Residue frames relative to the residue before (quaternion, step in Angstrom):
aa qw qx qy qz dx dy dz
M 1.0000 0.0000 0.0000 0.0000 0.00 0.00 0.00
K 0.6308 0.5427 -0.3260 0.4487 3.56 1.00 -0.85
Y 0.6738 0.4883 -0.2985 0.4674 3.60 0.93 -0.87
F 0.6240 0.5424 -0.3389 0.4489 3.58 1.07 -0.70
V 0.6354 0.5171 -0.3206 0.4755 3.60 1.03 -0.79
Y 0.6328 0.5262 -0.3245 0.4662 3.59 0.99 -0.87
L 0.6493 0.5269 -0.3150 0.4490 3.58 1.00 -0.88
I 0.6387 0.5203 -0.3218 0.4667 3.59 0.99 -0.83
I 0.6563 0.5106 -0.3082 0.4621 3.58 0.95 -0.91
L 0.6530 0.5215 -0.3115 0.4522 3.56 0.97 -0.89
V 0.6521 0.5052 -0.3137 0.4703 3.58 0.94 -0.89
F 0.6394 0.5362 -0.3214 0.4476 3.58 0.99 -0.85
I 0.6585 0.5085 -0.3045 0.4638 3.59 0.97 -0.89
V 0.6669 0.5086 -0.3065 0.4501 3.58 0.91 -0.93
K 0.7121 0.4637 -0.2698 0.4529 3.58 0.86 -0.95
C 0.7412 0.4217 -0.2360 0.4660 3.61 1.04 -0.66
S 0.5614 0.5901 -0.4039 0.4166 3.60 1.21 -0.26
P 0.4340 -0.7126 0.4790 0.2728 3.64 -0.78 0.95
T 0.4093 -0.6621 0.5608 0.2821 3.55 -1.16 0.60
S 0.7247 -0.4351 0.3007 0.4417 3.57 -1.32 0.06
S 0.7533 0.3674 -0.2174 0.5003 3.59 1.08 -0.65
D 0.6742 0.4795 -0.2988 0.4757 3.60 1.13 -0.54
N 0.3574 0.7513 -0.4762 0.2847 3.55 0.55 1.16
G 0.5568 -0.6506 0.3741 0.3561 3.55 1.26 0.30
V 0.5582 0.6101 -0.3828 0.4119 3.60 1.26 0.09
R 0.4452 -0.6832 0.5102 0.2733 3.56 -0.92 0.90
P 0.5334 -0.5688 0.4938 0.3849 3.61 -1.18 0.40
D 0.6109 -0.5337 0.4255 0.4012 3.56 -1.25 0.35
K 0.6073 -0.5480 0.4268 0.3856 3.57 -1.23 0.45
V 0.4830 -0.6380 0.5170 0.3038 3.54 -1.14 0.67
R 0.2592 -0.7572 0.5816 0.1455 3.58 -0.99 0.89
M 0.3615 -0.7358 0.5324 0.2110 3.57 -0.77 1.03
V 0.5570 -0.6114 0.4483 0.3391 3.58 -1.17 0.60
Q 0.4048 -0.6915 0.5429 0.2513 3.56 -1.03 0.82
R 0.6479 -0.5135 0.3737 0.4205 3.58 -1.23 0.34
T 0.4811 -0.6848 0.4729 0.2755 3.58 -1.11 0.68
A 0.6872 -0.5226 0.3205 0.3898 3.56 -1.24 0.50
D 0.6877 0.5066 -0.3085 0.4187 3.60 0.93 -0.81
T 0.7233 0.3580 -0.2558 0.5322 3.62 1.21 -0.18
A 0.3337 0.7867 -0.4723 0.2161 3.58 1.25 0.28
F 0.6233 0.5506 -0.3546 0.4272 3.59 1.15 -0.47
V 0.6991 0.3254 -0.2485 0.5862 3.58 1.29 -0.14
D 0.4135 -0.7486 0.4673 0.2241 3.55 -0.77 1.04
F 0.0120 -0.8276 0.5600 -0.0367 3.56 0.51 1.20
E 0.5476 -0.5746 0.4857 0.3662 3.55 -1.20 0.53
K 0.4882 -0.6580 0.4781 0.3165 3.57 -1.05 0.67
G 0.8661 0.2047 -0.1286 0.4376 3.52 -1.17 0.69
I 0.7564 0.3011 -0.2050 0.5434 3.61 1.14 0.37
D 0.1438 0.7811 -0.5967 0.1152 3.58 -1.08 0.72
A 0.5474 -0.5396 0.5058 0.3916 3.52 -1.38 0.16
V 0.2158 -0.7531 0.6023 0.1535 3.58 -1.26 0.33
E 0.6721 -0.5267 0.3521 0.3832 3.53 -1.30 0.35
E 0.5776 0.5911 -0.3828 0.4129 3.58 1.13 -0.58
D 0.6303 -0.5592 0.3776 0.3840 3.55 -1.17 0.55
S 0.8750 -0.0928 0.0546 0.4719 3.54 -0.94 1.04
A 0.4897 0.6380 -0.4459 0.3927 3.57 0.63 1.14
I 0.1857 -0.7515 0.6263 0.0920 3.53 -1.25 0.68
V 0.2121 -0.7715 0.5879 0.1191 3.57 -0.98 0.85
I 0.1674 -0.7637 0.6196 0.0695 3.56 -1.03 0.94
M 0.0897 -0.8239 0.5595 -0.0084 3.61 -0.82 1.02
W 0.0303 0.7977 -0.6006 0.0440 3.58 -1.02 0.82
H 0.5221 -0.6241 0.4829 0.3236 3.57 -1.34 0.20
K 0.4955 -0.6213 0.5168 0.3183 3.54 -1.15 0.67
P 0.4847 -0.6677 0.4638 0.3227 3.66 -0.79 0.89
I 0.3668 -0.7389 0.5280 0.2020 3.58 -0.94 0.94
N 0.8524 0.1140 -0.1126 0.4978 3.56 -1.10 0.81
Q 0.6212 0.4804 -0.3773 0.4908 3.56 1.06 0.77
P 0.0105 -0.8564 0.5162 -0.0099 3.59 0.52 1.15
D 0.6118 0.5672 -0.3647 0.4136 3.60 1.22 -0.18
I 0.3826 0.6943 -0.5122 0.3304 3.61 1.22 0.33
D 0.2677 -0.7947 0.5303 0.1247 3.56 -0.73 1.09
R 0.7926 -0.1473 0.1542 0.5713 3.59 0.90 -0.89
Y 0.3625 -0.6927 0.5745 0.2423 3.53 -1.39 0.10
I 0.2185 -0.7449 0.6148 0.1392 3.53 -1.24 0.56
I 0.2089 -0.7621 0.6033 0.1079 3.57 -0.97 0.93
Y 0.1073 -0.7794 0.6157 0.0445 3.57 -0.93 0.94
R 0.0823 -0.8111 0.5790 0.0029 3.58 -1.00 0.87
S 0.0534 -0.7748 0.6292 0.0301 3.55 -1.17 0.69
T 0.2261 -0.7427 0.6090 0.1623 3.55 -1.22 0.56
D 0.2925 0.7452 -0.5300 0.2796 3.56 1.21 0.50
P 0.5452 -0.6587 0.3997 0.3304 3.65 -0.80 0.92
E 0.7219 0.4008 -0.2405 0.5102 3.58 1.13 -0.60
G 0.3832 -0.7521 0.4588 0.2775 3.59 1.26 -0.22
L 0.5232 0.6706 -0.3804 0.3632 3.57 1.12 0.60
V 0.8044 0.1785 -0.0665 0.5627 3.61 1.10 -0.64
N 0.7831 0.3838 -0.2557 0.4172 3.53 -1.43 -0.03
F 0.2632 0.7507 -0.5557 0.2416 3.59 0.90 0.92
V 0.1146 -0.7816 0.6111 0.0501 3.56 -1.01 0.87
Q 0.5006 -0.6576 0.4807 0.2931 3.56 -1.14 0.69
L 0.2995 -0.7901 0.5148 0.1450 3.58 -0.80 1.05
N 0.8118 0.0908 -0.0076 0.5767 3.60 1.03 -0.66
N 0.3043 -0.7619 0.5405 0.1864 3.57 -1.25 0.21
T 0.8549 0.0280 0.0323 0.5170 3.59 0.47 -1.14
S 0.4940 0.7163 -0.4107 0.2722 3.61 1.19 -0.10
L 0.7289 0.3968 -0.2377 0.5048 3.63 1.12 -0.54
T 0.1936 -0.8029 0.5583 0.0788 3.58 -0.58 1.18
Y 0.7734 -0.3621 0.2559 0.4531 3.57 -1.36 0.01
D 0.7204 0.4637 -0.2558 0.4479 3.59 0.95 -0.86
D 0.5701 0.5826 -0.3949 0.4238 3.62 1.21 -0.16
T 0.0255 -0.8096 0.5864 -0.0036 3.58 -0.97 0.84
V 0.7068 0.3769 -0.2347 0.5507 3.58 1.30 0.21
Y 0.0057 -0.7730 0.6344 0.0035 3.55 -1.08 0.78
T 0.1691 -0.7840 0.5915 0.0822 3.58 -0.89 0.96
D 0.1962 -0.7720 0.5998 0.0754 3.54 -0.72 1.15
R 0.1358 -0.8498 0.5092 0.0121 3.57 -0.42 1.25
N 0.8067 0.3204 -0.2220 0.4443 3.53 -1.44 0.09
L 0.3135 0.7678 -0.4916 0.2654 3.56 0.93 0.95
N 0.5000 -0.6459 0.4891 0.3061 3.55 -1.29 0.28
L 0.4786 -0.6224 0.5270 0.3254 3.56 -1.19 0.53
E 0.8331 0.2433 -0.1689 0.4671 3.54 -1.31 0.41
T 0.5793 0.5243 -0.3995 0.4796 3.59 1.10 0.74
L 0.3409 -0.7394 0.5412 0.2102 3.59 -0.79 0.98
Y 0.0985 -0.7846 0.6118 0.0196 3.58 -0.73 1.15
S 0.1144 -0.7865 0.6061 0.0330 3.58 -0.86 1.03
Y 0.0823 -0.8133 0.5759 -0.0094 3.57 -1.01 0.87
F 0.0640 0.7330 -0.6738 -0.0672 3.50 -1.38 0.36
V 0.3211 -0.7498 0.5612 0.1411 3.55 -1.26 0.56
T 0.0769 -0.7654 0.6354 0.0672 3.56 -1.14 0.69
A 0.3297 -0.7169 0.5791 0.2049 3.56 -1.28 0.44
I 0.1961 -0.7592 0.6134 0.0948 3.56 -1.10 0.82
N 0.2634 -0.7662 0.5562 0.1852 3.61 -0.80 0.91
E 0.7454 -0.4410 0.2732 0.4187 3.57 -1.32 0.12
D 0.6874 0.4478 -0.2809 0.4980 3.59 1.23 -0.36
G 0.5991 -0.6160 0.3414 0.3809 3.57 1.28 0.26
K 0.4519 0.6667 -0.4709 0.3600 3.60 1.24 0.22
E 0.2280 -0.7920 0.5578 0.0978 3.58 -0.87 0.99
S 0.4623 -0.6838 0.4937 0.2738 3.56 -0.96 0.89
F 0.5809 -0.5046 0.4760 0.4259 3.52 -1.33 0.08
P 0.6359 -0.5614 0.3541 0.3937 3.65 -1.12 0.51
S 0.5078 -0.5931 0.5307 0.3298 3.53 -1.27 0.54
D 0.6722 -0.3853 0.3887 0.4986 3.54 -1.31 -0.20
T 0.4217 -0.6842 0.5300 0.2704 3.58 -1.08 0.66
V 0.1022 -0.7773 0.6196 0.0378 3.57 -0.94 0.97
F 0.0929 -0.8214 0.5626 0.0091 3.57 -1.07 0.62
Y 0.0038 -0.7935 0.6067 -0.0472 3.54 -1.20 0.62
E 0.1329 -0.7657 0.6246 0.0766 3.55 -1.23 0.66
L 0.3333 -0.7639 0.5237 0.1762 3.57 -0.71 1.09
I 0.1218 -0.7576 0.6368 0.0759 3.54 -1.10 0.81
E 0.7369 -0.4250 0.2844 0.4421 3.55 -1.30 0.16
K 0.4295 -0.6890 0.5234 0.2583 3.56 -1.05 0.80
P 0.4700 -0.6495 0.5016 0.3251 3.61 -1.06 0.63
I 0.3468 -0.7056 0.5801 0.2130 3.55 -1.20 0.62
L 0.3151 -0.7710 0.5244 0.1768 3.59 -0.57 1.15
Q 0.2102 -0.8029 0.5511 0.0864 3.58 -0.96 0.91
I 0.7940 -0.1016 0.0921 0.5923 3.60 0.69 -1.06
P 0.5000 -0.1726 -0.8481 0.0299 1.55 -2.14 1.39
A 0.5931 -0.5592 0.4405 0.3762 3.56 -1.24 0.46
D 0.6088 -0.5492 0.4120 0.3975 3.56 -1.18 0.45
E 0.8292 0.1177 -0.1582 0.5229 3.56 -1.01 0.97
A 0.2611 0.7811 -0.5230 0.2194 3.58 1.10 0.66
V 0.1529 -0.7387 0.6487 0.1011 3.55 -1.22 0.66
V 0.0960 -0.8241 0.5583 -0.0042 3.57 -0.50 1.24
Q 0.2503 -0.7929 0.5450 0.1079 3.56 -0.72 1.11
D 0.8542 -0.1590 0.0834 0.4879 3.61 -0.76 1.10
P 0.0930 0.8428 -0.5278 0.0493 3.65 0.68 0.95
A 0.4227 -0.6577 0.5579 0.2785 3.56 -1.17 0.66
E 0.7563 -0.1110 0.0589 0.6420 3.54 1.29 -0.55
I 0.1934 -0.7388 0.6229 0.1693 3.55 -1.30 0.22
V 0.2265 -0.7519 0.6083 0.1153 3.53 -0.97 0.97
F 0.1508 -0.7536 0.6357 0.0723 3.58 -0.81 1.08
K 0.0415 0.8478 -0.5165 0.1129 3.54 -0.33 1.28
G 0.0514 0.7698 -0.6352 0.0351 3.53 -1.13 0.80
I 0.2345 -0.7566 0.5873 0.1662 3.57 -1.29 0.14
F 0.0802 -0.7281 0.6671 0.1361 3.52 -1.34 0.26
T 0.4621 -0.7773 0.3862 0.1821 3.52 -0.94 0.94
N 0.7747 0.3709 -0.2180 0.4634 3.62 1.06 -0.42
G 0.4952 -0.7395 0.3838 0.2461 3.58 1.25 0.38
I 0.4476 0.7298 -0.4304 0.2859 3.58 1.09 0.56
A 0.6104 0.5694 -0.3666 0.4110 3.62 1.18 -0.27
S 0.2873 -0.7657 0.5521 0.1625 3.57 -1.17 0.61
S 0.7939 0.0260 -0.0376 0.6063 3.61 1.21 -0.29
A 0.2172 -0.7760 0.5841 0.0972 3.53 -1.30 0.43
I 0.1998 -0.7691 0.5998 0.0938 3.55 -1.20 0.62
L 0.2132 -0.7494 0.6159 0.1166 3.57 -0.84 1.04
R 0.0388 -0.7827 0.6212 -0.0003 3.58 -0.89 0.99
I 0.0358 -0.7819 0.6223 -0.0045 3.58 -0.85 1.02
E 0.0446 -0.8127 0.5803 -0.0285 3.57 -0.81 1.04
R 0.3898 -0.6898 0.5601 0.2419 3.55 -1.15 0.70
I 0.3814 -0.7169 0.5362 0.2304 3.58 -0.90 0.93
V 0.1726 -0.8114 0.5553 0.0599 3.56 -0.48 1.23
G 0.7746 -0.1254 0.1129 0.6095 3.57 1.02 -0.80
S 0.7518 -0.4045 0.2608 0.4507 3.55 -1.29 -0.03
N 0.7992 0.2672 -0.1281 0.5229 3.59 1.13 -0.60
F 0.7366 0.3842 -0.2234 0.5097 3.59 1.19 0.26
K 0.0312 -0.7699 0.6374 0.0015 3.53 -1.09 0.88
E 0.2704 -0.7537 0.5810 0.1461 3.56 -1.13 0.74
L 0.4173 -0.7083 0.5093 0.2546 3.58 -0.76 1.04
I 0.1714 -0.8064 0.5637 0.0507 3.57 -0.72 1.14
Y 0.8152 -0.0215 0.0856 0.5723 3.57 0.90 -0.92
I 0.0330 0.7705 -0.6362 0.0228 3.54 -1.12 0.77
E 0.0083 0.7970 -0.6021 0.0463 3.57 -0.95 0.92
H 0.2199 -0.7737 0.5864 0.0959 3.54 -0.95 0.95
K 0.0695 -0.7984 0.5981 0.0043 3.58 -0.69 1.11
I 0.2540 -0.7937 0.5391 0.1219 3.55 -0.61 1.16
D 0.7699 0.2804 -0.1562 0.5516 3.60 0.98 -0.82
F 0.3177 -0.7458 0.5557 0.1845 3.57 -0.70 1.07
D 0.6183 -0.5486 0.4053 0.3904 3.56 -1.25 0.42
N 0.7816 -0.0403 0.0288 0.6218 3.55 1.08 -0.69
V 0.2458 -0.8241 0.4938 0.1291 3.53 0.01 1.30
Y 0.6248 0.5746 -0.3482 0.3976 3.58 1.12 -0.52
D 0.7641 0.2983 -0.2138 0.5305 3.61 0.95 -0.68
G 0.5289 -0.6899 0.3844 0.3106 3.59 1.24 0.23
T 0.3547 0.7381 -0.5048 0.2730 3.61 1.10 0.56
I 0.0859 -0.7690 0.6330 0.0240 3.57 -0.93 0.99
Q 0.0724 0.8302 -0.5409 0.1139 3.59 -0.55 1.14
F 0.0513 -0.7614 0.6463 -0.0018 3.53 -0.96 1.03
I 0.1146 -0.8043 0.5815 0.0414 3.60 -0.84 0.97
L 0.0910 -0.7765 0.6228 0.0277 3.58 -0.83 1.05
N 0.3080 -0.7715 0.5269 0.1795 3.59 -0.66 1.08
K 0.7421 -0.4470 0.2665 0.4225 3.55 -1.32 0.26
D 0.6394 0.5279 -0.3421 0.4421 3.61 0.92 -0.82
K 0.6636 0.4882 -0.3051 0.4776 3.58 0.95 -0.85
L 0.6493 0.5220 -0.3159 0.4540 3.57 0.95 -0.87
K 0.6550 0.5239 -0.3101 0.4476 3.57 0.94 -0.92
S 0.6897 0.4889 -0.2826 0.4531 3.57 1.01 -0.80
L 0.7395 0.4435 -0.2200 0.4561 3.58 1.16 -0.53
F 0.8323 0.2877 -0.0852 0.4661 3.55 0.81 -1.04
E 0.3515 -0.7188 0.5678 0.1933 3.53 -0.97 0.96
S 0.5819 -0.5982 0.4265 0.3488 3.53 -1.19 0.53
N 0.8718 0.0644 -0.0736 0.4799 3.54 -1.10 0.91
V 0.4901 0.6004 -0.4621 0.4311 3.58 1.03 0.85
S 0.4241 -0.7286 0.4820 0.2385 3.59 -0.91 0.89
Y 0.0521 -0.7747 0.6300 -0.0103 3.53 -1.03 0.95
T 0.2464 -0.7317 0.6068 0.1886 3.56 -1.26 0.40
W 0.0695 -0.7790 0.6203 0.0597 3.56 -1.23 0.50
R 0.0219 0.7686 -0.6393 0.0093 3.50 -1.25 0.54
I 0.2911 -0.7252 0.5923 0.1960 3.56 -1.33 0.22
D 0.1943 -0.7539 0.6200 0.0970 3.54 -0.92 1.01
L 0.2300 -0.7584 0.5930 0.1426 3.56 -1.13 0.70
V 0.0909 -0.7635 0.6377 0.0457 3.55 -1.15 0.71
R 0.1516 -0.7934 0.5826 0.0904 3.58 -0.94 0.83
D 0.8580 -0.1472 0.0622 0.4881 3.54 -0.64 1.19
L 0.8205 0.0893 -0.0147 0.5645 3.57 0.13 -1.30
S 0.6313 -0.6115 0.3437 0.3307 3.54 -1.13 0.70
Y 0.6945 0.4844 -0.3008 0.4387 3.60 1.08 -0.44
W 0.5906 0.4662 -0.4021 0.5217 3.61 1.20 0.56
G 0.3674 0.7569 -0.4922 0.2233 3.61 -0.73 0.90
S 0.1282 -0.7608 0.6277 0.1035 3.52 -1.40 -0.07
E 0.2240 -0.7441 0.6106 0.1528 3.55 -1.33 0.28
S 0.4075 -0.7052 0.5217 0.2539 3.57 -0.89 0.91
S 0.6002 -0.4865 0.4613 0.4362 3.53 -1.34 -0.02
N 0.5072 -0.6426 0.4796 0.3159 3.59 -1.27 0.30
R 0.1164 -0.7383 0.6554 0.1090 3.53 -1.27 0.58
T 0.3132 -0.7458 0.5579 0.1855 3.56 -1.15 0.62
F 0.0332 0.7799 -0.6251 0.0039 3.56 -1.28 0.49
R 0.1670 -0.7492 0.6284 0.1265 3.54 -1.36 0.31
I 0.2214 -0.7325 0.6234 0.1607 3.54 -1.22 0.55
I 0.1806 -0.7558 0.6211 0.1018 3.57 -0.98 0.90
W 0.1570 -0.7949 0.5813 0.0747 3.56 -0.49 1.18
G 0.3941 -0.7086 0.5320 0.2438 3.57 -0.97 0.86
S 0.6296 -0.5377 0.4001 0.3930 3.54 -1.29 0.21
């Protein structure tokens, strides 16, 4: 009988003692990603940007440190003009601890979207909301020259040109990347142009002369380029699709 009582007490202690995660404590708040160095000259919102895909916004955050019991993340979105109310949950179980990026697709242009992220631990405790980030998509620029998959022989200069049709952008960013592999690109050149050549017809033009080209581009190596648009404030923008090109330098 004495041993049976001890067994009951032991079972009671084991079942009632909290585990490392079952302590009623919320996970830490999710921290959104800060802007990257190559876009530091433009005051982009942290942890959010347009993407090359049609009408999509990407949200980025850091994985919580020293909290391996995080089970998943929840993304909340609002289209309230002030970004303060009417947030709805976008997902439930699709984002695990190792995920740090979420792409919200099939969005409307000229609509302000606001987001915050929470973390859920294995016991279902939800963190307080992250900082709220917001973004509004504008029309994507249409790339004109160079043509996609262009091969340019010993150029004296190259003109990177695009257009937009409704005149709503206030500045543009040219990004050129070297294709390293199927899943990786290296940023080679970035230029921010505040004044367009002709703001009325929406022409966007960047010119790189031969000396600049020689210093940047290897012969017969594939590169991609695109143009990003920014309107007045940093949380309005778009990204064009990518085009590829190669330069063949003579001896």
